[in-house]
N, C-alpha and C positions, 0 to 999 in steps of 0.2 A: 504494500501499501504506498502510497506518495507522502509525504512529509510537505504538504503543499507551504508550510510556512516557510520551511527552510528552502526549500525550492524559489519559492517568491523573492526572499532575502540573497540567494546568491543571484537570482537572474537581475534585480535593481542594482547587484554590486560589479557587474559586468557587462549588462546590456549598452552601454553606453561605448563602449571600449571594442565590440564586435561588430561587425559586419551583417546582412541579414542572413547571408549563408551560415555564417559563424555561429549566429545564434540560432539557427534551427538545426543545427547539429549539437550544438551544446543542449537545446531542448530534448531533442531524440536522445541523446546519451544519458540524459536525467531521466527520462520515461522509463528508458529498458532499464535502466539500474533499480528503479523505485517497484517493476514488478506488475502484478497482476492491478488493473486503475492507473497504472502510472504517465498514459497519455491523457487520459481526460483531467487527471489530477495537476499535471504540467501543464496544461493550456489552463485551468482554474488558474493556480500558479500566478503562470507568464501572462495573460490576456492572449497568447498565440492560440492559431484555429488550429483545432486535432487535427485535418487536413496538412497542416503543414508541418505539423510534430510527425505523422506518419510519412510523410515526404523526407523530412531527414532521417529516421528509422530504415528508409530504403536506401538513402545514400551510405549510412554506416554498414548497410549489408554489402554492399557492393565494393565495401573499401574505401570509401572516402574519409576522409580526416578535415579536422578544421584547418589545418596545415597545407593542405594540399586537394587539388578539385578532382582528382580520380585515383584507378587503383591502381 
């Protein structure tokens, strides 16, 4: 289960330093780490759309990282 308060705190601390893609991948990583309910919890904590987080999860599954655009 997602710790929405902790995710929100981390997001507010980092969001201004990350571009859109980096925010999406970071949120996807948080959602995966949270386990069941992680996508919805991360979406609530960050204000990001569920579809955006799912897109980020797909990118992570393809081997993308915050530091590079492709596998």
